[in-house]
C-alpha positions as CSV (number, residue, x, y, z in Angstrom):
1,X,4.6,-3.3,-34.8
2,X,7.8,-4.3,-33.0
3,X,8.3,-0.7,-31.7
4,X,4.9,-0.7,-30.2
5,X,5.5,-4.0,-28.3
6,X,8.8,-2.7,-27.1
7,X,7.2,0.6,-25.9
8,X,4.5,-1.3,-24.1
9,X,7.0,-3.6,-22.5
10,X,9.1,-0.6,-21.2
11,X,5.9,1.0,-20.0
12,X,4.9,-2.1,-18.0
13,X,8.4,-2.3,-16.5
14,X,8.3,1.3,-15.4
15,X,4.9,0.8,-13.9
16,X,6.1,-2.1,-11.9
17,X,9.1,-0.1,-10.6
18,X,6.8,2.8,-9.7
19,X,4.4,0.4,-7.8
20,X,7.3,-1.2,-5.9
21,X,8.7,2.3,-5.0
22,X,5.3,3.4,-3.8
23,X,4.9,0.2,-1.7
24,X,8.2,0.8,0.0
25,X,8.2,4.6,0.3
26,X,4.6,5.5,0.4
27,X,3.1,6.6,3.8
28,X,0.4,3.9,4.3
29,X,0.5,3.8,8.1
30,X,-2.8,4.0,9.9
31,X,-3.3,6.9,12.3
32,X,-3.2,5.8,15.9
33,X,-5.4,7.0,18.8
34,X,-6.0,6.0,22.3
35,X,-9.3,4.2,23.1
36,X,-10.3,4.2,26.7
37,X,-13.2,1.9,27.5
38,X,-14.2,0.8,31.1
39,X,-14.3,-2.9,31.8
40,X,-17.2,-4.1,33.9
41,X,-16.6,-7.7,35.2
42,X,-19.5,-10.1,35.4
43,X,-20.4,-10.8,39.0
44,X,-22.0,-14.3,39.0
């Protein structure tokens, strides 16, 4: 039973390290594009 708990603990630690590595190194930037929209002023 102790070996199972130790295995699960190591698995959780490795998962957290992998998540942190993905957060820092993963390409999660959004693609950029130009938006051109005419502005019509209100003439009151």
